[in-house]
N, C-alpha and C positions, 0 to 999 in steps of 0.2 A: 504493500499499499504506499502511495506517495505521502510524504510528510509535508507539514507546513513549510518547513526549510526548503524542500525540493521545489515547491510552488512559488515561494519567494525568489528563489534563485532564477528560475525560468521567466518570472514576471518582472525581474530586476526592481523589486521593492522590499522593504523591511519585512522581517517575520511579524512584527507587531502589526503592520498594516494588513498583511494576509489574514492574521488571525481576527482582527476586528471586521474585516469585510466578510469572511465566511461566517462570522457570528451575526451578520446583518446589523452591525452597530449603527444606529440611526445619527449618533453624534460624531461620525467620523467624516471628515471633509476631504473627500477625494472625488475625482471626476468619474462620471459614468463610464467613460472609457477604461479607466484603470480597473473599476469593479468588473466590467465586462471581461477584460483580459485575465483577471485573476480566477473568475467563475469558469471561464472557458478552459484555462489551463488546468484547474482542478478536475473538470469533467474530462478533459482529453487524457489526463494521467490515470484516470480510472478506467478508460476504455481503449485498449490497445489491441487491435485485431488486424489481421491482413486478409485480403480476399483476392479473387481471380477477376480481372476486368473482362468485360465483354468486348467482342470485336467490333460490333457496330455501335457507334455512339447514338443514344436516343435522347431527345430533349424533353424533359419533365419539369413540371412546376411544383414547388414546395410552397404551399400556402398556409401561413401560420396566423392564428388569430391574436398574437401578441407581436408587438414590435419588439426589437432586441432590448430597447430600454425597458419596456414593460416586463421582459423576462426577468429582469434583475430582481422583481418583487415576488416572482413565482418560478423557482429554479427547476421545478418539475418539468415544465415545458421546455426549458432549455435542454435538459437531458434528453428529451424525446427527439428535438430537433438534431442534436448531435448524432444520435443513433441513426437517424434517416440520412444525414450528410455523409457520415462514414460509410454507410451501406452503399449509397449512390456512388461514392468515390470508388469503392471496392469494385463496383459493377461497371465502372466507366460511363456512367450516365452524366449528361449535361444538365446540371440542375439550375433552374431559375427561380430565385427566392422572391415571394411577394408576402405581404401582410394583409390583413382584412381590409385595410384602407385602399387597397390596390386591386380589388375583386375585378373591376371593369377592365384593368390592364391585363389581366390573365388571358381574356378572350382574344386579345390581339397579339399574343405572344407565340402562336402556332406551336403549341406544345402537344406531345402525344399523349400524355396522362398527367394526372394531378395527385398529389398526396396532400390531404388537408388536415393539418393538426389543430385540434380544438373542436368547439361546439358552434355549430352554425344554424341560422334560422332557415325557414323554408324559402324565404326569399333570396337569401345568400346562397343557398344550395342551387337554386335555379340559375343564378348568375355563373356558378361554376360549371354547370352543365352545358352553358354556351361555349365553353372553352375546350372541353374534351369529354369524350364518352367515358373513358376510363378514370374513375375517380376512386381513391382509397382514403377512407377516414380514419384518423387515429385518435383514441381516446373518446370516440363518439360513434354511435350507430344510428343513423337517421331512419334508414329503411333497410331491414335485413335482406329482403328479397331482391333489392335493387343494386345496392352499393356493397363493395367490400369494406370490411372494417377491421380494426385491431384495438381490442380493449382489455381492460384488466378487471377481474372480478373483485369489486371493492366491497361488495356484500360478504363474500367469503373472508376477505381480508379483515373486515371489521369483526367478524365472528371469531376469528382466531385470537384477536385481542380480548374481546368480551369473555371468551371461555377461559382464557389464561387468567384474567383477573378473578372470575368467578371461582375457578378451582383453587385459587390461592386464598379464598376466604374474603376477597375484597368485593363486597357487594354494593358499596357506596361508590359507584362510578359516575364520574362527570363526563360531559362531552363539550368539546369545543371544535366547531366546524364552520364551513362556508358554503355559500351557494353561488352558481355561476349563471350568467345570462349571455344571451347572444349579443355580439357587439353593436348591432343595430337596435338593441333594446326590446325586440319584440317578443322574445321568448325567455322564460326562466326555466331552467333545467333542473329536474328532481336529483337529489343527491343520494346515491345508494348507501353511503356510510351513515348519514343521518337517519334514513329510513330504517335501516338494520338496527341501529342503536335504539331507536324508539321501539321497534317491535320486540326486540330482546328484552329490554328493560321492563316493558309492560307485561310480557308473557311470564317474567319472574316476580311480578308485583313489586318492582323496585323503581319504577320511573318517578322522577321528581322534576317538574318543569324548570325549577330554579337551578337545577345541575346542568342544564342544556343551554349553550349559548351559541349562537350562529351569526357569522357576519361575511366577510370577504376572505379569501385565501391570501391574506397579506400578514406579515410579521407584526405590523402595527395593530392590526385588528386582533391577532392573538395576545398581543400584550394588553390591549385595552379590555378584552373579554375575560382574560386571566384576573386582571385588577378588580373587574366587577365581581367575579366569583369569590375572590378572596374576601371581599366585604361582607359575605355571608357569614353566618355564625360558625360555620365548620367547613373547611376546604375538603373536598372529597379525598378519600384515601387513595383512589385511582383515577387517572385521567386518560381518556381516549381522545386523541387530537387528531383531526382528519388530514392533516398535512404536516410534514416537518417544518415548513415555512411558518405556519401558525404555531408550532411547538417552539420554535426558537423565540419568537415573541413572547410566549407564555413563560419560558424559562427566565427571560429577563425580569418579568414582573414578580416571579416567585423569589428570584434573588434579592430584588429590592425590598421585598416584604420579610425576608428572613425565613422563608419557607424552605426547608431541606428536601432536596431531590436526591434519591428516592426515600429517604428516611420518613419524611412527613407525607409524601405524595409520590406515587409511582406513575410514571408518564411513559405511554407507548404511542407513537405517531405513525403516519403512513406516508410512504414514498421512498424513503432512503435515498434522498438526493445526496450528491457527493460531499456537501459540507456537513452532513448530519453527524459524522464521525468526529468532526473537529470542535464542535461545540462543547460546552461544560454544563452538566456532565454529557458525555456522548449519548445520543439518542437511541433508545431502543425503539425499533420502527419496523414496519412492513417493508420488505424489499419489493419494489415494483420493477420489473425487468424492461426498463425504458429503453436500453440499448436493443433489446430483442424486439420491442414494439417497432423501433425504427427499421430493423432488418427485415421484419415480417412484412411491413407495409410495403417495402421495396420489392419484396419477393411476390407479393400479391399484385402489385402494379404490373410487374413484367409478366406474370401469368396472363393477366388481362390483355396485355399488348401482343401476347402470343396467341390469343385467340379463345381463352377460356370465357364461357358465356354465363355460366352459373355463378352467382355471387357467393362469397365466403365471409364469415365472421369468425375470427379467431380471438378466443378468450384465453389469455395468459394467466397462469397461476402466480402466487405470491409466496413470499418466505418471511417468517417472523425472526428478526435479527435482535438478539438481546445484547444490549451494551450496558451503560451505567444509569440510565434514567429509571430504570424499574427494578423492583425486587423480583428474584426468580424463585 
């Protein structure tokens, strides 16, 4: 595993700067370009694979519902993008990158296929359809019978955490999560992690509305929601946090309040982004195979371009990784 020192050396910055960037320290005054470089290097050093290039260069579009600057607030999608770009590079594909702001430009790009990362409204999908027949969605399934997609089973991932806590005798389980909307604001997407938490806790007669908080998948929202939960009479003994980014913000709030992790509260989050191992304490988390999501989306697109007509939905498994933020 790469160390903070390794990342600092490659990024040509101090170890302290790398540490503060990876911990999403909001008080650090560095440029977005510096943050981007550090996150990119951390991700690249976690992902080192080689592949065989294709003989014919094919032109494809990678459409991302985040800009690169917005990625700095949700590193999960940066990790997915890296997986796609690396797989395209290995396959010798000519990748043209676009954001949600450039959907109209995609139709003028003369690409053979599209890999669309993120969640899109019906209107946005109609815009993508004008650009290419072959479209693969990553982290979203709009229509199973029409489009290829690569997703993670977040419901099963959530159950892994809940069962672990419950089997450890931790029945007072809190939840901090987020909700996502299409970039045009026309659709709100249900979150499987939130739904599974509510169903599980209600089925065990343990659901307390005040132990559940939902905002955006941002570190600042994790900090805000954790502070709000701490003001209650009792902090939950266990916390399921829907993303590592939220968890990093929550850890900051707990440190400031003197709540010890994992002595006072055990935390397990979801995604296992590259920085989750560098925070203090290192996050116990569900590992989502973002690099494989990228690889698989490229494979599906190439199959489509080779003539496959039947759509495929690939659901990838997850793995619970124990580090220092939870009791085992």
